HTML snippet that shows the backbone in 3Dmol.js (N, CA, C, O; Angstrom):
<script src="https://3Dmol.org/build/3Dmol-min.js"></script>
<div id="view" style="width:600px;height:400px;position:relative"></div>
<script>
const pdb = `
ATOM      1  N   MET A   1       0.817  -1.179   0.000  1.00  0.00           N
ATOM      2  CA  MET A   1       0.000   0.000   0.000  1.00  0.00           C
ATOM      3  C   MET A   1       0.875   1.261   0.000  1.00  0.00           C
ATOM      4  O   MET A   1       0.621   2.200  -0.756  1.00  0.00           O
ATOM      5  N   VAL A   2       1.892   1.273   0.843  1.00  0.00           N
ATOM      6  CA  VAL A   2       2.756   2.459   0.939  1.00  0.00           C
ATOM      7  C   VAL A   2       3.482   2.730  -0.379  1.00  0.00           C
ATOM      8  O   VAL A   2       3.511   3.881  -0.816  1.00  0.00           O
ATOM      9  N   PRO A   3       4.072   1.717  -1.037  1.00  0.00           N
ATOM     10  CA  PRO A   3       4.732   2.008  -2.311  1.00  0.00           C
ATOM     11  C   PRO A   3       3.762   2.582  -3.342  1.00  0.00           C
ATOM     12  O   PRO A   3       4.131   3.455  -4.127  1.00  0.00           O
ATOM     13  N   HIS A   4       2.534   2.095  -3.338  1.00  0.00           N
ATOM     14  CA  HIS A   4       1.535   2.584  -4.293  1.00  0.00           C
ATOM     15  C   HIS A   4       1.178   4.049  -4.005  1.00  0.00           C
ATOM     16  O   HIS A   4       1.047   4.859  -4.923  1.00  0.00           O
ATOM     17  N   LEU A   5       1.026   4.368  -2.729  1.00  0.00           N
ATOM     18  CA  LEU A   5       0.639   5.735  -2.359  1.00  0.00           C
ATOM     19  C   LEU A   5       1.770   6.736  -2.559  1.00  0.00           C
ATOM     20  O   LEU A   5       1.534   7.885  -2.932  1.00  0.00           O
ATOM     21  N   THR A   6       3.001   6.294  -2.308  1.00  0.00           N
ATOM     22  CA  THR A   6       4.135   7.215  -2.375  1.00  0.00           C
ATOM     23  C   THR A   6       4.834   7.221  -3.726  1.00  0.00           C
ATOM     24  O   THR A   6       5.574   8.152  -4.043  1.00  0.00           O
ATOM     25  N   GLY A   7       4.601   6.180  -4.524  1.00  0.00           N
ATOM     26  CA  GLY A   7       5.278   6.085  -5.816  1.00  0.00           C
ATOM     27  C   GLY A   7       6.712   5.598  -5.715  1.00  0.00           C
ATOM     28  O   GLY A   7       7.461   5.670  -6.690  1.00  0.00           O
ATOM     29  N   LEU A   8       7.103   5.104  -4.551  1.00  0.00           N
ATOM     30  CA  LEU A   8       8.461   4.589  -4.350  1.00  0.00           C
ATOM     31  C   LEU A   8       8.548   3.148  -4.850  1.00  0.00           C
ATOM     32  O   LEU A   8       7.532   2.457  -4.932  1.00  0.00           O
ATOM     33  N   PRO A   9       9.752   2.696  -5.182  1.00  0.00           N
ATOM     34  CA  PRO A   9       9.911   1.314  -5.656  1.00  0.00           C
ATOM     35  C   PRO A   9       9.494   0.291  -4.585  1.00  0.00           C
ATOM     36  O   PRO A   9       9.789   0.457  -3.402  1.00  0.00           O
ATOM     37  N   ARG A  10       8.814  -0.750  -5.023  1.00  0.00           N
ATOM     38  CA  ARG A  10       8.323  -1.789  -4.120  1.00  0.00           C
ATOM     39  C   ARG A  10       9.465  -2.592  -3.503  1.00  0.00           C
ATOM     40  O   ARG A  10       9.334  -3.078  -2.380  1.00  0.00           O
ATOM     41  N   ALA A  11      10.578  -2.741  -4.213  1.00  0.00           N
ATOM     42  CA  ALA A  11      11.703  -3.555  -3.747  1.00  0.00           C
ATOM     43  C   ALA A  11      12.244  -3.064  -2.402  1.00  0.00           C
ATOM     44  O   ALA A  11      12.655  -3.869  -1.567  1.00  0.00           O
ATOM     45  N   ARG A  12      12.246  -1.768  -2.197  1.00  0.00           N
ATOM     46  CA  ARG A  12      12.747  -1.235  -0.916  1.00  0.00           C
ATOM     47  C   ARG A  12      11.901  -1.745   0.244  1.00  0.00           C
ATOM     48  O   ARG A  12      12.432  -2.118   1.290  1.00  0.00           O
ATOM     49  N   PHE A  13      10.595  -1.760   0.057  1.00  0.00           N
ATOM     50  CA  PHE A  13       9.703  -2.194   1.124  1.00  0.00           C
ATOM     51  C   PHE A  13       9.753  -3.701   1.318  1.00  0.00           C
ATOM     52  O   PHE A  13       9.582  -4.185   2.437  1.00  0.00           O
ATOM     53  N   LEU A  14       9.983  -4.441   0.255  1.00  0.00           N
ATOM     54  CA  LEU A  14      10.160  -5.882   0.378  1.00  0.00           C
ATOM     55  C   LEU A  14      11.413  -6.196   1.176  1.00  0.00           C
ATOM     56  O   LEU A  14      11.395  -7.062   2.051  1.00  0.00           O
ATOM     57  N   ALA A  15      12.487  -5.504   0.881  1.00  0.00           N
ATOM     58  CA  ALA A  15      13.735  -5.712   1.624  1.00  0.00           C
ATOM     59  C   ALA A  15      13.567  -5.332   3.093  1.00  0.00           C
ATOM     60  O   ALA A  15      14.077  -6.015   3.982  1.00  0.00           O
ATOM     61  N   LEU A  16      12.856  -4.252   3.337  1.00  0.00           N
ATOM     62  CA  LEU A  16      12.613  -3.818   4.713  1.00  0.00           C
ATOM     63  C   LEU A  16      11.778  -4.850   5.465  1.00  0.00           C
ATOM     64  O   LEU A  16      12.090  -5.183   6.609  1.00  0.00           O
ATOM     65  N   GLY A  17      10.723  -5.357   4.836  1.00  0.00           N
ATOM     66  CA  GLY A  17       9.894  -6.384   5.463  1.00  0.00           C
ATOM     67  C   GLY A  17      10.673  -7.666   5.732  1.00  0.00           C
ATOM     68  O   GLY A  17      10.523  -8.279   6.789  1.00  0.00           O
ATOM     69  N   ALA A  18      11.503  -8.068   4.775  1.00  0.00           N
ATOM     70  CA  ALA A  18      12.327  -9.265   4.963  1.00  0.00           C
ATOM     71  C   ALA A  18      13.317  -9.055   6.108  1.00  0.00           C
ATOM     72  O   ALA A  18      13.560  -9.968   6.896  1.00  0.00           O
ATOM     73  N   GLY A  19      13.877  -7.875   6.198  1.00  0.00           N
ATOM     74  CA  GLY A  19      14.805  -7.568   7.291  1.00  0.00           C
ATOM     75  C   GLY A  19      14.130  -7.649   8.654  1.00  0.00           C
ATOM     76  O   GLY A  19      14.696  -8.195   9.601  1.00  0.00           O
ATOM     77  N   TYR A  20      12.919  -7.103   8.752  1.00  0.00           N
ATOM     78  CA  TYR A  20      12.181  -7.192  10.015  1.00  0.00           C
ATOM     79  C   TYR A  20      11.798  -8.642  10.326  1.00  0.00           C
ATOM     80  O   TYR A  20      11.793  -9.047  11.488  1.00  0.00           O
ATOM     81  N   GLY A  21      11.480  -9.417   9.297  1.00  0.00           N
ATOM     82  CA  GLY A  21      11.166 -10.828   9.507  1.00  0.00           C
ATOM     83  C   GLY A  21      12.358 -11.595  10.050  1.00  0.00           C
ATOM     84  O   GLY A  21      12.222 -12.389  10.981  1.00  0.00           O
ATOM     85  N   LEU A  22      13.527 -11.359   9.470  1.00  0.00           N
ATOM     86  CA  LEU A  22      14.735 -12.026   9.959  1.00  0.00           C
ATOM     87  C   LEU A  22      15.074 -11.590  11.373  1.00  0.00           C
ATOM     88  O   LEU A  22      15.518 -12.400  12.188  1.00  0.00           O
ATOM     89  N   LEU A  23      14.868 -10.316  11.666  1.00  0.00           N
ATOM     90  CA  LEU A  23      15.099  -9.830  13.027  1.00  0.00           C
ATOM     91  C   LEU A  23      14.140 -10.515  14.004  1.00  0.00           C
ATOM     92  O   LEU A  23      14.527 -10.862  15.120  1.00  0.00           O
ATOM     93  N   GLY A  24      12.892 -10.706  13.581  1.00  0.00           N
ATOM     94  CA  GLY A  24      11.912 -11.395  14.422  1.00  0.00           C
ATOM     95  C   GLY A  24      12.326 -12.825  14.710  1.00  0.00           C
ATOM     96  O   GLY A  24      12.237 -13.283  15.849  1.00  0.00           O
ATOM     97  N   ILE A  25      12.780 -13.538  13.678  1.00  0.00           N
ATOM     98  CA  ILE A  25      13.248 -14.918  13.871  1.00  0.00           C
ATOM     99  C   ILE A  25      14.440 -14.944  14.829  1.00  0.00           C
ATOM    100  O   ILE A  25      14.520 -15.808  15.702  1.00  0.00           O
ATOM    101  N   PHE A  26      15.357 -14.001  14.664  1.00  0.00           N
ATOM    102  CA  PHE A  26      16.514 -13.931  15.559  1.00  0.00           C
ATOM    103  C   PHE A  26      16.073 -13.775  17.011  1.00  0.00           C
ATOM    104  O   PHE A  26      16.580 -14.467  17.893  1.00  0.00           O
ATOM    105  N   PHE A  27      15.124 -12.861  17.263  1.00  0.00           N
ATOM    106  CA  PHE A  27      14.672 -12.633  18.634  1.00  0.00           C
ATOM    107  C   PHE A  27      13.942 -13.847  19.206  1.00  0.00           C
ATOM    108  O   PHE A  27      14.085 -14.147  20.391  1.00  0.00           O
ATOM    109  N   VAL A  28      13.170 -14.542  18.388  1.00  0.00           N
ATOM    110  CA  VAL A  28      12.462 -15.730  18.867  1.00  0.00           C
ATOM    111  C   VAL A  28      13.457 -16.819  19.250  1.00  0.00           C
ATOM    112  O   VAL A  28      13.348 -17.406  20.326  1.00  0.00           O
ATOM    113  N   VAL A  29      14.417 -17.091  18.385  1.00  0.00           N
ATOM    114  CA  VAL A  29      15.402 -18.141  18.669  1.00  0.00           C
ATOM    115  C   VAL A  29      16.282 -17.738  19.846  1.00  0.00           C
ATOM    116  O   VAL A  29      16.550 -18.556  20.726  1.00  0.00           O
ATOM    117  N   TRP A  30      16.736 -16.485  19.871  1.00  0.00           N
ATOM    118  CA  TRP A  30      17.583 -16.011  20.969  1.00  0.00           C
ATOM    119  C   TRP A  30      16.820 -16.068  22.295  1.00  0.00           C
ATOM    120  O   TRP A  30      17.387 -16.449  23.319  1.00  0.00           O
ATOM    121  N   GLY A  31      15.553 -15.696  22.280  1.00  0.00           N
ATOM    122  CA  GLY A  31      14.746 -15.744  23.496  1.00  0.00           C
ATOM    123  C   GLY A  31      14.566 -17.166  24.008  1.00  0.00           C
ATOM    124  O   GLY A  31      14.584 -17.401  25.216  1.00  0.00           O
ATOM    125  N   SER A  32      14.393 -18.116  23.093  1.00  0.00           N
ATOM    126  CA  SER A  32      14.228 -19.498  23.540  1.00  0.00           C
ATOM    127  C   SER A  32      15.530 -20.053  24.107  1.00  0.00           C
ATOM    128  O   SER A  32      15.506 -20.824  25.066  1.00  0.00           O
ATOM    129  N   ILE A  33      16.653 -19.675  23.532  1.00  0.00           N
ATOM    130  CA  ILE A  33      17.948 -20.099  24.072  1.00  0.00           C
ATOM    131  C   ILE A  33      18.164 -19.501  25.457  1.00  0.00           C
ATOM    132  O   ILE A  33      18.595 -20.192  26.379  1.00  0.00           O
ATOM    133  N   ARG A  34      17.863 -18.209  25.598  1.00  0.00           N
ATOM    134  CA  ARG A  34      18.009 -17.562  26.909  1.00  0.00           C
ATOM    135  C   ARG A  34      17.075 -18.177  27.940  1.00  0.00           C
ATOM    136  O   ARG A  34      17.435 -18.293  29.112  1.00  0.00           O
ATOM    137  N   SER A  35      15.883 -18.572  27.517  1.00  0.00           N
ATOM    138  CA  SER A  35      14.938 -19.184  28.435  1.00  0.00           C
ATOM    139  C   SER A  35      15.473 -20.517  28.952  1.00  0.00           C
ATOM    140  O   SER A  35      15.335 -20.831  30.134  1.00  0.00           O
ATOM    141  N   GLN A  36      16.078 -21.288  28.071  1.00  0.00           N
ATOM    142  CA  GLN A  36      16.652 -22.564  28.510  1.00  0.00           C
ATOM    143  C   GLN A  36      17.810 -22.346  29.476  1.00  0.00           C
ATOM    144  O   GLN A  36      17.960 -23.096  30.440  1.00  0.00           O
ATOM    145  N   HIS A  37      18.628 -21.327  29.226  1.00  0.00           N
ATOM    146  CA  HIS A  37      19.725 -21.020  30.153  1.00  0.00           C
ATOM    147  C   HIS A  37      19.176 -20.572  31.502  1.00  0.00           C
ATOM    148  O   HIS A  37      19.717 -20.924  32.550  1.00  0.00           O
ATOM    149  N   ALA A  38      18.099 -19.794  31.466  1.00  0.00           N
ATOM    150  CA  ALA A  38      17.499 -19.326  32.718  1.00  0.00           C
ATOM    151  C   ALA A  38      16.902 -20.498  33.497  1.00  0.00           C
ATOM    152  O   ALA A  38      17.002 -20.543  34.723  1.00  0.00           O
ATOM    153  N   GLN A  39      16.287 -21.441  32.795  1.00  0.00           N
ATOM    154  CA  GLN A  39      15.715 -22.607  33.467  1.00  0.00           C
ATOM    155  C   GLN A  39      16.793 -23.402  34.184  1.00  0.00           C
ATOM    156  O   GLN A  39      16.570 -23.901  35.287  1.00  0.00           O
ATOM    157  N   ARG A  40      17.950 -23.520  33.571  1.00  0.00           N
ATOM    158  CA  ARG A  40      19.049 -24.278  34.191  1.00  0.00           C
ATOM    159  C   ARG A  40      19.582 -23.583  35.440  1.00  0.00           C
ATOM    160  O   ARG A  40      20.047 -24.238  36.372  1.00  0.00           O
ATOM    161  N   SER A  41      19.512 -22.259  35.452  1.00  0.00           N
ATOM    162  CA  SER A  41      20.098 -21.525  36.568  1.00  0.00           C
ATOM    163  C   SER A  41      19.088 -21.205  37.671  1.00  0.00           C
ATOM    164  O   SER A  41      19.449 -20.621  38.692  1.00  0.00           O
ATOM    165  N   LEU A  42      17.831 -21.585  37.469  1.00  0.00           N
ATOM    166  CA  LEU A  42      16.819 -21.299  38.487  1.00  0.00           C
ATOM    167  C   LEU A  42      17.081 -22.092  39.763  1.00  0.00           C
ATOM    168  O   LEU A  42      17.609 -23.204  39.736  1.00  0.00           O
ATOM    169  N   ASP A  43      16.707 -21.500  40.842  1.00  0.00           N
ATOM    170  CA  ASP A  43      16.768 -22.184  42.113  1.00  0.00           C
ATOM    171  C   ASP A  43      15.701 -23.271  42.116  1.00  0.00           C
ATOM    172  O   ASP A  43      14.580 -23.013  41.679  1.00  0.00           O
ATOM    173  N   LYS A  44      15.996 -24.437  42.574  1.00  0.00           N
ATOM    174  CA  LYS A  44      15.079 -25.577  42.517  1.00  0.00           C
ATOM    175  C   LYS A  44      14.128 -25.622  43.717  1.00  0.00           C
ATOM    176  O   LYS A  44      13.807 -26.706  44.205  1.00  0.00           O
ATOM    177  N   ASP A  45      13.671 -24.454  44.200  1.00  0.00           N
ATOM    178  CA  ASP A  45      12.759 -24.396  45.340  1.00  0.00           C
ATOM    179  C   ASP A  45      11.359 -24.887  44.991  1.00  0.00           C
ATOM    180  O   ASP A  45      10.614 -25.348  45.856  1.00  0.00           O
ATOM    181  N   GLY A  46      11.019 -24.783  43.728  1.00  0.00           N
ATOM    182  CA  GLY A  46       9.643 -25.074  43.348  1.00  0.00           C
ATOM    183  C   GLY A  46       8.789 -23.822  43.353  1.00  0.00           C
ATOM    184  O   GLY A  46       7.578 -23.896  43.145  1.00  0.00           O
ATOM    185  N   ASP A  47       9.415 -22.654  43.591  1.00  0.00           N
ATOM    186  CA  ASP A  47       8.663 -21.396  43.616  1.00  0.00           C
ATOM    187  C   ASP A  47       8.221 -20.959  42.226  1.00  0.00           C
ATOM    188  O   ASP A  47       7.226 -20.250  42.079  1.00  0.00           O
ATOM    189  N   PHE A  48       8.941 -21.371  41.241  1.00  0.00           N
ATOM    190  CA  PHE A  48       8.677 -20.905  39.875  1.00  0.00           C
ATOM    191  C   PHE A  48       8.566 -22.107  38.952  1.00  0.00           C
ATOM    192  O   PHE A  48       9.479 -22.931  38.886  1.00  0.00           O
ATOM    193  N   GLU A  49       7.469 -22.207  38.253  1.00  0.00           N
ATOM    194  CA  GLU A  49       7.315 -23.301  37.298  1.00  0.00           C
ATOM    195  C   GLU A  49       7.719 -22.777  35.923  1.00  0.00           C
ATOM    196  O   GLU A  49       7.023 -21.958  35.323  1.00  0.00           O
ATOM    197  N   ALA A  50       8.843 -23.261  35.445  1.00  0.00           N
ATOM    198  CA  ALA A  50       9.374 -22.806  34.161  1.00  0.00           C
ATOM    199  C   ALA A  50       8.596 -23.438  33.009  1.00  0.00           C
ATOM    200  O   ALA A  50       7.969 -24.485  33.166  1.00  0.00           O
ATOM    201  N   LEU A  51       8.647 -22.800  31.878  1.00  0.00           N
ATOM    202  CA  LEU A  51       8.026 -23.322  30.668  1.00  0.00           C
ATOM    203  C   LEU A  51       8.743 -24.605  30.263  1.00  0.00           C
ATOM    204  O   LEU A  51       9.973 -24.653  30.238  1.00  0.00           O
ATOM    205  N   SER A  52       7.983 -25.631  29.950  1.00  0.00           N
ATOM    206  CA  SER A  52       8.606 -26.912  29.606  1.00  0.00           C
ATOM    207  C   SER A  52       9.352 -26.781  28.274  1.00  0.00           C
ATOM    208  O   SER A  52       8.988 -25.970  27.422  1.00  0.00           O
ATOM    209  N   THR A  53      10.392 -27.587  28.113  1.00  0.00           N
ATOM    210  CA  THR A  53      11.193 -27.552  26.891  1.00  0.00           C
ATOM    211  C   THR A  53      10.370 -27.889  25.650  1.00  0.00           C
ATOM    212  O   THR A  53      10.515 -27.210  24.634  1.00  0.00           O
ATOM    213  N   PRO A  54       9.506 -28.918  25.691  1.00  0.00           N
ATOM    214  CA  PRO A  54       8.700 -29.180  24.486  1.00  0.00           C
ATOM    215  C   PRO A  54       7.803 -27.996  24.103  1.00  0.00           C
ATOM    216  O   PRO A  54       7.654 -27.690  22.920  1.00  0.00           O
ATOM    217  N   MET A  55       7.209 -27.336  25.093  1.00  0.00           N
ATOM    218  CA  MET A  55       6.357 -26.179  24.800  1.00  0.00           C
ATOM    219  C   MET A  55       7.192 -25.039  24.237  1.00  0.00           C
ATOM    220  O   MET A  55       6.746 -24.341  23.328  1.00  0.00           O
ATOM    221  N   LEU A  56       8.382 -24.843  24.757  1.00  0.00           N
ATOM    222  CA  LEU A  56       9.276 -23.810  24.256  1.00  0.00           C
ATOM    223  C   LEU A  56       9.661 -24.081  22.805  1.00  0.00           C
ATOM    224  O   LEU A  56       9.719 -23.156  21.994  1.00  0.00           O
ATOM    225  N   VAL A  57       9.921 -25.334  22.478  1.00  0.00           N
ATOM    226  CA  VAL A  57      10.262 -25.706  21.098  1.00  0.00           C
ATOM    227  C   VAL A  57       9.070 -25.462  20.180  1.00  0.00           C
ATOM    228  O   VAL A  57       9.238 -24.940  19.078  1.00  0.00           O
ATOM    229  N   VAL A  58       7.870 -25.832  20.617  1.00  0.00           N
ATOM    230  CA  VAL A  58       6.667 -25.632  19.802  1.00  0.00           C
ATOM    231  C   VAL A  58       6.448 -24.147  19.521  1.00  0.00           C
ATOM    232  O   VAL A  58       6.171 -23.769  18.383  1.00  0.00           O
ATOM    233  N   ILE A  59       6.569 -23.319  20.525  1.00  0.00           N
ATOM    234  CA  ILE A  59       6.377 -21.878  20.345  1.00  0.00           C
ATOM    235  C   ILE A  59       7.434 -21.305  19.416  1.00  0.00           C
ATOM    236  O   ILE A  59       7.117 -20.500  18.540  1.00  0.00           O
ATOM    237  N   THR A  60       8.688 -21.709  19.596  1.00  0.00           N
ATOM    238  CA  THR A  60       9.775 -21.204  18.755  1.00  0.00           C
ATOM    239  C   THR A  60       9.574 -21.605  17.302  1.00  0.00           C
ATOM    240  O   THR A  60       9.742 -20.781  16.403  1.00  0.00           O
ATOM    241  N   VAL A  61       9.219 -22.855  17.066  1.00  0.00           N
ATOM    242  CA  VAL A  61       9.007 -23.320  15.690  1.00  0.00           C
ATOM    243  C   VAL A  61       7.799 -22.614  15.080  1.00  0.00           C
ATOM    244  O   VAL A  61       7.854 -22.171  13.933  1.00  0.00           O
ATOM    245  N   TYR A  62       6.717 -22.506  15.834  1.00  0.00           N
ATOM    246  CA  TYR A  62       5.514 -21.849  15.334  1.00  0.00           C
ATOM    247  C   TYR A  62       5.794 -20.400  14.929  1.00  0.00           C
ATOM    248  O   TYR A  62       5.425 -19.972  13.835  1.00  0.00           O
ATOM    249  N   LEU A  63       6.443 -19.658  15.808  1.00  0.00           N
ATOM    250  CA  LEU A  63       6.727 -18.254  15.503  1.00  0.00           C
ATOM    251  C   LEU A  63       7.719 -18.118  14.351  1.00  0.00           C
ATOM    252  O   LEU A  63       7.595 -17.208  13.531  1.00  0.00           O
ATOM    253  N   SER A  64       8.693 -19.010  14.284  1.00  0.00           N
ATOM    254  CA  SER A  64       9.651 -18.963  13.175  1.00  0.00           C
ATOM    255  C   SER A  64       8.963 -19.238  11.839  1.00  0.00           C
ATOM    256  O   SER A  64       9.241 -18.563  10.848  1.00  0.00           O
ATOM    257  N   VAL A  65       8.071 -20.218  11.808  1.00  0.00           N
ATOM    258  CA  VAL A  65       7.322 -20.511  10.582  1.00  0.00           C
ATOM    259  C   VAL A  65       6.416 -19.339  10.219  1.00  0.00           C
ATOM    260  O   VAL A  65       6.316 -18.968   9.049  1.00  0.00           O
ATOM    261  N   LEU A  66       5.763 -18.763  11.205  1.00  0.00           N
ATOM    262  CA  LEU A  66       4.874 -17.625  10.967  1.00  0.00           C
ATOM    263  C   LEU A  66       5.629 -16.442  10.372  1.00  0.00           C
ATOM    264  O   LEU A  66       5.164 -15.821   9.416  1.00  0.00           O
ATOM    265  N   VAL A  67       6.789 -16.132  10.934  1.00  0.00           N
ATOM    266  CA  VAL A  67       7.595 -15.034  10.398  1.00  0.00           C
ATOM    267  C   VAL A  67       8.099 -15.383   9.006  1.00  0.00           C
ATOM    268  O   VAL A  67       8.088 -14.532   8.116  1.00  0.00           O
ATOM    269  N   GLY A  68       8.542 -16.628   8.801  1.00  0.00           N
ATOM    270  CA  GLY A  68       9.010 -17.037   7.484  1.00  0.00           C
ATOM    271  C   GLY A  68       7.923 -16.931   6.432  1.00  0.00           C
ATOM    272  O   GLY A  68       8.181 -16.458   5.325  1.00  0.00           O
ATOM    273  N   LEU A  69       6.716 -17.360   6.755  1.00  0.00           N
ATOM    274  CA  LEU A  69       5.609 -17.254   5.805  1.00  0.00           C
ATOM    275  C   LEU A  69       5.238 -15.803   5.519  1.00  0.00           C
ATOM    276  O   LEU A  69       4.838 -15.461   4.405  1.00  0.00           O
ATOM    277  N   THR A  70       5.374 -14.958   6.530  1.00  0.00           N
ATOM    278  CA  THR A  70       5.104 -13.532   6.324  1.00  0.00           C
ATOM    279  C   THR A  70       6.104 -12.937   5.336  1.00  0.00           C
ATOM    280  O   THR A  70       5.724 -12.168   4.453  1.00  0.00           O
ATOM    281  N   VAL A  71       7.374 -13.289   5.481  1.00  0.00           N
ATOM    282  CA  VAL A  71       8.396 -12.792   4.566  1.00  0.00           C
ATOM    283  C   VAL A  71       8.141 -13.328   3.160  1.00  0.00           C
ATOM    284  O   VAL A  71       8.271 -12.589   2.184  1.00  0.00           O
ATOM    285  N   ILE A  72       7.782 -14.597   3.050  1.00  0.00           N
ATOM    286  CA  ILE A  72       7.492 -15.177   1.732  1.00  0.00           C
ATOM    287  C   ILE A  72       6.288 -14.485   1.107  1.00  0.00           C
ATOM    288  O   ILE A  72       6.270 -14.252  -0.102  1.00  0.00           O
ATOM    289  N   ALA A  73       5.289 -14.154   1.910  1.00  0.00           N
ATOM    290  CA  ALA A  73       4.096 -13.483   1.392  1.00  0.00           C
ATOM    291  C   ALA A  73       4.413 -12.093   0.839  1.00  0.00           C
ATOM    292  O   ALA A  73       3.694 -11.585  -0.020  1.00  0.00           O
ATOM    293  N   LEU A  74       5.476 -11.490   1.329  1.00  0.00           N
ATOM    294  CA  LEU A  74       5.858 -10.169   0.811  1.00  0.00           C
ATOM    295  C   LEU A  74       6.278 -10.235  -0.641  1.00  0.00           C
ATOM    296  O   LEU A  74       6.097  -9.276  -1.391  1.00  0.00           O
ATOM    297  N   PHE A  75       6.835 -11.359  -1.035  1.00  0.00           N
ATOM    298  CA  PHE A  75       7.315 -11.492  -2.398  1.00  0.00           C
ATOM    299  C   PHE A  75       6.254 -12.128  -3.240  1.00  0.00           C
ATOM    300  O   PHE A  75       6.456 -12.334  -4.436  1.00  0.00           O
TER     301      PHE A  75
END
`;
const viewer = $3Dmol.createViewer("view");
viewer.addModel(pdb, "pdb");
viewer.setStyle({}, {cartoon: {color: "spectrum"}});
viewer.zoomTo();
viewer.render();
</script>
């Protein structure tokens, strides 16, 4: 919509969208790695129930696929 309204080349906006998509994937994967490190360092009092590893993997894969499909949809 923006390229059409402004008359700017569409390729710039595609590259920008792809860049934001890759940044999103980076943050999702980095966050899941940090979460696993935090789970290992938690005190084992039972005060905090950490997110299970399978659930963390499901969320990471889901969000990565969602961002990837969004980037593909741009093209």
